C-alpha positions as a Markdown table, in Angstrom:
| # | Residue | x | y | z |
|---|---|---|---|---|
| 1 | Leu | -1.4 | 23.3 | -5.7 |
| 2 | Gly | -4.5 | 23.2 | -8.1 |
| 3 | Ala | -4.4 | 19.4 | -8.0 |
| 4 | Val | -4.7 | 19.2 | -4.2 |
| 5 | Lys | -8.2 | 18.5 | -3.0 |
| 6 | Asn | -9.8 | 21.5 | -1.0 |
| 7 | Val | -7.3 | 23.8 | -2.3 |
| 8 | Gly | -9.0 | 26.7 | -4.3 |
| 9 | Gly | -7.9 | 29.5 | -6.6 |
| 10 | Gly | -8.1 | 32.4 | -3.9 |
| 11 | Ala | -5.7 | 30.2 | -1.3 |
| 12 | Ile | -3.3 | 29.5 | -4.5 |
| 13 | Glu | -3.2 | 33.0 | -5.3 |
| 14 | Ser | -2.4 | 34.0 | -1.5 |
| 15 | Val | 0.6 | 31.3 | -1.2 |
| 16 | Ile | 2.1 | 32.6 | -4.5 |
| 17 | Ala | 1.8 | 35.9 | -4.0 |
| 18 | Ser | 3.7 | 35.4 | -0.6 |
| 19 | Arg | 6.2 | 33.6 | -1.9 |
| 20 | Lys | 6.9 | 36.1 | -4.4 |
| 21 | Lys | 7.1 | 38.9 | -1.8 |
| 22 | Asp | 9.2 | 37.5 | 0.9 |
| 23 | Gly | 10.6 | 34.1 | -0.6 |
| 24 | Pro | 10.1 | 30.5 | 0.4 |
| 25 | Phe | 8.3 | 29.4 | 3.7 |
| 26 | Lys | 10.9 | 28.4 | 6.4 |
| 27 | Ser | 8.3 | 27.0 | 8.9 |
| 28 | Leu | 4.8 | 26.0 | 9.2 |
| 29 | Cys | 4.2 | 29.1 | 11.5 |
| 30 | Glu | 5.8 | 31.3 | 9.0 |
| 31 | Phe | 3.5 | 30.1 | 6.4 |
| 32 | Cys | 0.3 | 30.5 | 8.5 |
| 33 | Glu | 1.4 | 33.9 | 9.3 |
| 34 | Arg | 2.2 | 35.1 | 5.8 |
| 35 | Thr | -0.9 | 33.7 | 4.1 |
| 36 | Asp | -4.7 | 35.1 | 4.5 |
| 37 | Ser | -6.3 | 32.7 | 6.8 |
| 38 | Arg | -9.7 | 33.7 | 5.2 |
| 39 | Leu | -8.6 | 32.0 | 2.2 |
| 40 | Val | -6.0 | 29.4 | 3.5 |
| 41 | Asn | -7.8 | 28.1 | 6.3 |
| 42 | Lys | -7.1 | 24.9 | 8.5 |
| 43 | Lys | -8.6 | 22.4 | 6.4 |
| 44 | Ile | -6.5 | 23.6 | 3.2 |
| 45 | Thr | -3.5 | 23.6 | 5.5 |
| 46 | Glu | -4.3 | 20.1 | 6.6 |
| 47 | Ser | -4.6 | 19.1 | 2.9 |
| 48 | Leu | -1.2 | 20.4 | 2.1 |
| 49 | Ile | 0.3 | 18.7 | 4.9 |
| 50 | Lys | -1.2 | 15.6 | 3.8 |
| 51 | Cys | 0.0 | 15.4 | 0.3 |
| 52 | Gly | 3.4 | 16.5 | 1.4 |
| 53 | Ala | 3.6 | 20.0 | 0.3 |
| 54 | Phe | 5.5 | 20.9 | 3.4 |
| 55 | Asp | 8.0 | 18.1 | 3.5 |
| 56 | Ser | 10.8 | 20.4 | 2.5 |
| 57 | Leu | 10.4 | 21.9 | 6.2 |
| 58 | Glu | 12.0 | 18.5 | 7.4 |
| 59 | Leu | 9.3 | 17.7 | 9.8 |
| 60 | Lys | 7.0 | 14.6 | 9.8 |
| 61 | Arg | 3.6 | 15.0 | 8.6 |
| 62 | Ser | 2.3 | 13.7 | 11.7 |
| 63 | Gln | 4.2 | 16.4 | 13.8 |
| 64 | Met | 2.8 | 19.0 | 11.5 |
| 65 | Met | -0.8 | 18.0 | 11.7 |
| 66 | Thr | -0.8 | 17.7 | 15.3 |
| 67 | Met | 1.0 | 21.1 | 16.2 |
| 68 | Leu | -1.2 | 22.9 | 13.4 |
| 69 | Ser | -4.0 | 24.2 | 15.6 |
| 70 | Arg | -1.5 | 25.8 | 18.0 |
| 71 | Thr | 0.6 | 27.1 | 15.1 |
| 72 | Met | -2.3 | 28.6 | 13.7 |
| 73 | Asp | -3.3 | 30.5 | 16.7 |
| 74 | Ile | 0.2 | 31.8 | 17.2 |
| 75 | Ala | 0.2 | 32.9 | 13.9 |
| 76 | Ser | -3.0 | 34.6 | 13.9 |
| 77 | Ser | -1.7 | 36.6 | 17.0 |
| 78 | Ile | 1.5 | 37.6 | 15.3 |
| 79 | Gln | -0.8 | 38.8 | 12.3 |
| 80 | Lys | -3.0 | 41.1 | 14.9 |
| 81 | Glu | 0.1 | 42.6 | 16.6 |
| 82 | Lys | 1.8 | 43.5 | 13.2 |
| 83 | Ser | -1.4 | 45.1 | 12.1 |
| 84 | Leu | -1.5 | 47.2 | 15.3 |
| 85 | Gly | 2.2 | 48.2 | 15.2 |
| 86 | Gln | 2.8 | 46.5 | 18.4 |
| 87 | Met | 6.3 | 44.8 | 19.5 |
| 88 | Leu | 5.5 | 41.0 | 18.9 |
| 89 | Leu | 5.2 | 39.0 | 21.8 |
| 90 | Phe | 5.1 | 35.7 | 19.8 |
| 91 | Asp | 8.2 | 34.5 | 18.0 |
| 92 | His | 7.3 | 32.0 | 15.3 |
| 93 | Lys | 10.6 | 30.5 | 15.4 |
| 94 | Lys | 9.7 | 29.4 | 18.7 |
| 95 | Thr | 7.1 | 27.0 | 17.5 |
| 96 | Asp | 9.9 | 24.9 | 15.6 |
| 97 | Glu | 11.5 | 24.1 | 19.1 |
| 98 | Glu | 8.1 | 22.7 | 20.2 |
| 99 | Val | 7.8 | 19.8 | 17.7 |
| 100 | Pro | 5.9 | 17.1 | 19.4 |
| 101 | Asp | 8.1 | 13.9 | 19.7 |
| 102 | Ile | 5.8 | 11.5 | 17.8 |
| 103 | Lys | 6.4 | 8.9 | 15.1 |
| 104 | Glu | 5.5 | 9.7 | 11.3 |
| 105 | Trp | 2.3 | 7.8 | 10.1 |
| 106 | Pro | 2.6 | 4.6 | 8.9 |
| 107 | Glu | 3.4 | 4.2 | 5.3 |
| 108 | Ser | 0.0 | 2.8 | 4.4 |
| 109 | Gln | -1.4 | 6.0 | 6.1 |
| 110 | Leu | 1.1 | 8.5 | 4.3 |
| 111 | Leu | 0.2 | 7.0 | 0.9 |
| 112 | His | -3.7 | 6.8 | 1.6 |
| 113 | Phe | -3.6 | 10.8 | 2.4 |
| 114 | Glu | -1.5 | 11.3 | -1.2 |
| 115 | Lys | -4.0 | 9.2 | -2.7 |
| 116 | Glu | -6.9 | 11.2 | -1.3 |
| 117 | Met | -5.4 | 14.8 | -1.8 |
| 118 | Leu | -4.1 | 14.1 | -5.1 |
| 119 | Gly | -5.8 | 11.2 | -6.8 |
| 120 | Phe | -2.1 | 9.6 | -7.1 |
| 121 | Tyr | 0.7 | 8.2 | -5.0 |
| 122 | Ile | 3.9 | 10.5 | -4.6 |
| 123 | Thr | 6.4 | 8.9 | -2.4 |
| 124 | Gly | 5.6 | 5.2 | -3.1 |
| 125 | His | 2.9 | 2.7 | -3.9 |
| 126 | Pro | 1.1 | 0.6 | -1.2 |
| 127 | Leu | 1.7 | -2.4 | -3.3 |
| 128 | Ala | 5.3 | -2.0 | -4.0 |
| 129 | Met | 6.2 | -4.2 | -1.0 |
| 130 | Tyr | 4.0 | -7.0 | -2.5 |
| 131 | Glu | 5.3 | -6.7 | -6.3 |
| 132 | Lys | 6.7 | -10.5 | -6.1 |
| 133 | Leu | 3.7 | -11.8 | -4.5 |
| 134 | Leu | 1.4 | -10.2 | -7.3 |
| 135 | Lys | 3.5 | -11.6 | -10.0 |
| 136 | Glu | 3.4 | -15.0 | -8.4 |
| 137 | Tyr | -0.2 | -15.5 | -7.8 |
| 138 | Ser | -2.2 | -13.2 | -10.0 |
| 139 | Thr | -3.2 | -14.9 | -13.3 |
| 140 | Ala | -2.4 | -11.5 | -15.0 |
| 141 | Pro | -2.0 | -7.9 | -14.3 |
| 142 | Ser | -5.0 | -5.5 | -14.8 |
| 143 | Ser | -3.4 | -4.2 | -18.2 |
| 144 | Glu | -3.5 | -8.0 | -19.4 |
| 145 | Leu | -7.0 | -9.1 | -18.4 |
| 146 | Lys | -8.6 | -7.9 | -22.0 |
| 147 | Asp | -6.6 | -10.6 | -23.4 |
| 148 | Leu | -8.0 | -13.3 | -21.4 |
| 149 | Asn | -10.9 | -15.3 | -22.3 |
| 150 | Asp | -14.5 | -14.2 | -21.3 |
| 151 | Gly | -15.4 | -16.2 | -18.5 |
| 152 | Ala | -12.1 | -17.4 | -17.4 |
| 153 | Lys | -11.4 | -18.3 | -13.7 |
| 154 | Ile | -8.9 | -15.8 | -12.7 |
| 155 | Arg | -7.0 | -14.6 | -9.4 |
| 156 | Phe | -6.2 | -11.0 | -9.0 |
| 157 | Gly | -4.3 | -9.2 | -6.8 |
| 158 | Gly | -4.4 | -5.5 | -5.6 |
| 159 | Ile | -5.7 | -3.0 | -3.4 |
| 160 | Ile | -9.3 | -1.9 | -2.9 |
| 161 | Asn | -9.6 | 1.9 | -3.7 |
| 162 | Lys | -13.6 | 2.5 | -3.9 |
| 163 | Val | -16.3 | 0.5 | -2.3 |
| 164 | Lys | -19.8 | 1.1 | -3.1 |
| 165 | Asn | -22.4 | -1.2 | -0.9 |
| 166 | Thr | -25.6 | -1.6 | -2.3 |
| 167 | Ile | -28.8 | -3.6 | -2.3 |
| 168 | Thr | -30.0 | -5.6 | -5.1 |
| 169 | Lys | -33.5 | -4.8 | -6.5 |
| 170 | Arg | -34.4 | -8.4 | -6.7 |
| 171 | Ser | -33.7 | -9.8 | -3.6 |
| 172 | Gly | -32.9 | -6.9 | -1.2 |
| 173 | Glu | -29.6 | -8.2 | -0.2 |
| 174 | Lys | -26.4 | -6.4 | 0.2 |
| 175 | Met | -23.7 | -6.6 | -2.6 |
| 176 | Ala | -20.5 | -4.4 | -3.5 |
| 177 | Ile | -19.0 | -2.8 | -6.5 |
| 178 | Met | -15.4 | -2.1 | -6.0 |
| 179 | Met | -12.4 | -0.7 | -8.0 |
| 180 | Met | -9.2 | -2.4 | -7.4 |
| 181 | Glu | -5.7 | -1.2 | -8.2 |
| 182 | Asp | -2.5 | -3.2 | -9.1 |
| 183 | Leu | 0.8 | -1.7 | -10.0 |
| 184 | Asp | -0.3 | -1.5 | -13.8 |
| 185 | Gly | -3.9 | 0.1 | -13.6 |
| 186 | Ser | -7.2 | -0.8 | -12.1 |
| 187 | Val | -10.3 | -3.1 | -12.8 |
| 188 | Glu | -14.0 | -3.2 | -11.5 |
| 189 | Val | -14.8 | -5.9 | -9.1 |
| 190 | Leu | -18.4 | -7.1 | -8.4 |
| 191 | Val | -19.2 | -8.9 | -5.3 |
| 192 | Phe | -23.0 | -10.4 | -5.5 |
| 193 | Pro | -24.9 | -11.2 | -2.4 |
| 194 | Lys | -24.0 | -14.9 | -2.1 |
| 195 | Thr | -20.5 | -14.2 | -2.1 |
| 196 | Tyr | -20.6 | -11.0 | 0.0 |
| 197 | Lys | -22.0 | -12.5 | 2.9 |
| 198 | Asn | -18.9 | -14.7 | 3.5 |
| 199 | Val | -16.3 | -11.8 | 2.3 |
| 200 | Ser | -17.9 | -8.8 | 3.6 |
| 201 | Arg | -15.1 | -8.2 | 6.4 |
| 202 | Phe | -12.5 | -8.0 | 3.5 |
| 203 | Ile | -14.4 | -5.4 | 1.7 |
| 204 | Arg | -12.9 | -1.8 | 2.8 |
| 205 | Pro | -10.8 | 1.0 | 1.1 |
| 206 | Asn | -7.1 | 0.8 | 1.2 |
| 207 | Phe | -7.0 | -2.9 | 1.9 |
| 208 | Ala | -4.7 | -5.1 | -0.3 |
| 209 | Val | -6.5 | -8.6 | -1.1 |
| 210 | Phe | -6.4 | -11.2 | -3.6 |
| 211 | Val | -10.0 | -12.0 | -5.5 |
| 212 | Ser | -10.8 | -15.2 | -7.0 |
| 213 | Gly | -13.6 | -15.5 | -9.5 |
| 214 | Arg | -14.7 | -15.2 | -13.1 |
| 215 | Leu | -13.4 | -12.6 | -15.8 |
| 216 | Ser | -16.2 | -11.0 | -17.7 |
| 217 | Leu | -15.5 | -8.9 | -21.1 |
| 218 | Lys | -19.1 | -8.5 | -22.2 |
| 219 | Glu | -18.5 | -4.7 | -21.7 |
| 220 | Asp | -15.9 | -2.2 | -22.9 |
| 221 | Arg | -13.6 | -2.5 | -19.8 |
| 222 | Pro | -13.0 | -6.1 | -18.0 |
| 223 | Lys | -14.8 | -7.0 | -14.7 |
| 224 | Ile | -14.3 | -9.5 | -12.2 |
| 225 | Ile | -17.2 | -11.3 | -10.6 |
| 226 | Val | -15.7 | -12.4 | -7.2 |
| 227 | Glu | -16.2 | -15.9 | -5.9 |
| 228 | Asp | -13.6 | -15.5 | -3.0 |
| 229 | Ile | -11.4 | -12.8 | -1.2 |
| 230 | Val | -8.6 | -13.3 | 1.0 |
| 231 | Pro | -6.1 | -10.7 | 2.4 |
| 232 | Ile | -3.0 | -10.4 | 0.4 |
| 233 | Glu | -0.8 | -11.4 | 3.7 |
| 234 | Asp | -2.5 | -15.0 | 3.5 |
| 235 | Ala | -1.9 | -15.6 | -0.1 |
| 236 | Arg | 1.4 | -17.8 | 0.3 |
| 237 | Lys | -0.2 | -19.8 | 2.9 |
| 238 | Leu | -3.3 | -20.1 | 0.9 |
| 239 | Phe | -2.2 | -20.2 | -2.7 |
| 240 | Thr | 1.2 | -22.2 | -2.4 |
| 241 | Gln | 1.4 | -25.8 | -3.8 |
| 242 | Ala | 5.1 | -26.2 | -3.1 |
| 243 | Ile | 8.1 | -24.3 | -2.6 |
| 244 | Ala | 11.5 | -24.9 | -4.8 |
| 245 | Ile | 14.7 | -23.8 | -3.5 |
| 246 | Asp | 17.8 | -23.5 | -5.6 |
| 247 | Leu | 20.9 | -24.9 | -4.1 |
| 248 | Asn | 24.2 | -24.9 | -5.5 |
| 249 | Leu | 26.6 | -27.4 | -3.5 |
| 250 | Leu | 29.7 | -25.9 | -5.1 |
| 251 | Gly | 31.2 | -24.0 | -2.3 |
| 252 | Met | 28.3 | -24.2 | -0.1 |
| 253 | Glu | 28.9 | -24.6 | 3.6 |
| 254 | Gly | 27.5 | -27.5 | 5.4 |
| 255 | Lys | 26.4 | -24.9 | 8.1 |
| 256 | Val | 24.0 | -23.5 | 5.6 |
| 257 | Leu | 22.4 | -26.8 | 5.0 |
| 258 | Glu | 22.2 | -27.6 | 8.6 |
| 259 | Arg | 20.5 | -24.0 | 9.4 |
| 260 | Leu | 18.3 | -24.6 | 6.4 |
| 261 | Lys | 16.9 | -28.1 | 7.8 |
| 262 | Gly | 16.3 | -26.4 | 11.3 |
| 263 | Leu | 14.3 | -23.5 | 9.5 |
| 264 | Leu | 12.1 | -26.0 | 7.8 |
| 265 | Gly | 11.6 | -27.9 | 10.9 |
| 266 | Lys | 10.8 | -24.7 | 12.8 |
| 267 | His | 8.0 | -23.7 | 10.5 |
| 268 | Arg | 6.5 | -27.4 | 9.9 |
| 269 | Gly | 3.2 | -27.5 | 7.7 |
| 270 | Ser | 1.5 | -29.3 | 4.8 |
| 271 | Ile | 3.5 | -27.6 | 1.8 |
| 272 | Pro | 6.2 | -30.0 | 0.1 |
| 273 | Val | 9.6 | -28.2 | -0.3 |
| 274 | Tyr | 12.0 | -29.2 | -3.3 |
| 275 | Phe | 15.5 | -28.6 | -3.4 |
| 276 | Asn | 16.8 | -28.2 | -7.1 |
| 277 | Val | 20.4 | -29.0 | -6.8 |
| 278 | Ala | 23.3 | -28.0 | -9.0 |
| 279 | Thr | 26.6 | -30.2 | -9.0 |
| 280 | Gln | 29.8 | -30.3 | -11.0 |
| 281 | Lys | 29.6 | -33.9 | -12.0 |
| 282 | Asn | 25.8 | -34.8 | -12.2 |
| 283 | Gly | 24.3 | -31.4 | -13.5 |
| 284 | Ala | 20.9 | -30.6 | -11.7 |
| 285 | Tyr | 18.5 | -32.8 | -10.0 |
| 286 | Arg | 15.2 | -32.1 | -7.9 |
| 287 | Ile | 14.9 | -33.8 | -4.5 |
| 288 | Glu | 11.7 | -33.6 | -2.5 |
| 289 | Val | 12.5 | -33.2 | 1.2 |
| 290 | Asp | 10.9 | -35.7 | 4.1 |
| 291 | Lys | 7.5 | -34.9 | 4.9 |
| 292 | Glu | 8.5 | -34.1 | 8.6 |
| 293 | Leu | 10.3 | -30.7 | 7.0 |
| 294 | Phe | 7.3 | -29.7 | 4.9 |
| 295 | Val | 6.4 | -26.1 | 5.9 |
| 296 | Ser | 3.7 | -23.5 | 6.5 |
| 297 | Pro | 4.7 | -20.5 | 4.4 |
| 298 | Thr | 4.1 | -17.8 | 6.9 |
| 299 | Lys | 5.5 | -14.2 | 6.4 |
| 300 | Glu | 8.1 | -14.9 | 9.0 |
| 301 | Met | 9.1 | -18.2 | 7.5 |
| 302 | Val | 9.7 | -16.6 | 4.0 |
| 303 | Ser | 11.6 | -13.6 | 5.4 |
| 304 | Glu | 14.1 | -16.0 | 7.2 |
| 305 | Leu | 14.4 | -18.3 | 4.0 |
| 306 | Glu | 15.1 | -15.2 | 1.6 |
| 307 | Glu | 17.7 | -14.3 | 4.3 |
| 308 | Leu | 19.3 | -17.4 | 4.2 |
| 309 | Val | 19.4 | -18.5 | 0.6 |
| 310 | Gly | 18.5 | -15.3 | -1.1 |
| 311 | Arg | 15.0 | -14.0 | -2.7 |
| 312 | Asp | 16.3 | -15.2 | -6.3 |
| 313 | His | 16.8 | -18.9 | -5.2 |
| 314 | Ile | 13.3 | -19.4 | -4.1 |
| 315 | Arg | 10.1 | -19.9 | -6.1 |
| 316 | Phe | 6.7 | -20.5 | -4.7 |
| 317 | Glu | 4.6 | -22.8 | -7.2 |
| 318 | Lys | 1.1 | -21.7 | -7.1 |
| 319 | Ser | -1.9 | -24.0 | -7.0 |
| 320 | Thr | -4.1 | -24.3 | -10.0 |
| 321 | Leu | -7.4 | -22.7 | -9.9 |
| 322 | Arg | -10.4 | -25.0 | -10.4 |
| 323 | Ala | -12.6 | -24.5 | -13.1 |
């Protein structure tokens, strides 16, 4: 509990003392009733909800946050009645039946709160869904940037953790200093005024992006001097040079090929598509499809293609970075 933001020693002692005396908490109302509200206030309880400390109660975090104010009022009334030795007019079990019928927060919001409250993620990582994308289009993960050459042109994908917008002393123009995180670690990213003007709309915390620019190794830790920023969702569309699809004609039904042709025609664009075809007699060979079947690799197109031929049979050949 000491690792949770806003939770001090007094609050921790109150929670532990109550658990030792009366056992685990069975509901949010019971927690509020059994702890000292002077030490475990609303802000602290909100922090505990956000980090997942109450997940064992089997309620959505969004539900607990919504019902917290009323729950604390009822718990306070129960405490007062107990202190006066009165018969309880409020039953804390009743609040469990009055859970609001609302959806859980989006996964990105859940993870953001975990990171905010604990300094790290618990239930997952916001970049987990982009792991394949990061491997395909990043020049190197954060842990390997130090092994590249100073001044190298690179592309790096990750999530923006911290942003400090500032003004340059020389020109009085806006620039940004960011910390970006991938699945391996973090790196400092600098966006100078000339670039800032064009990409400022993408500079915000908890936003997943690809940055392109120059690597600086002049100090103890690598830094990236940004020349461009794009949302991570646009990576395939912007960075793909060609798509290669592995096809094994042995045992493949003709319907699959027809569906594949229809899928490519449905998502027409400018990106070439190649079939790496494996046959029993002639080995493997590469075929470029007609230009009328070139595609735009949107999220929808990629999802349909993966479902049809399998993720492991598709390779996105990335465009080279210009020096």
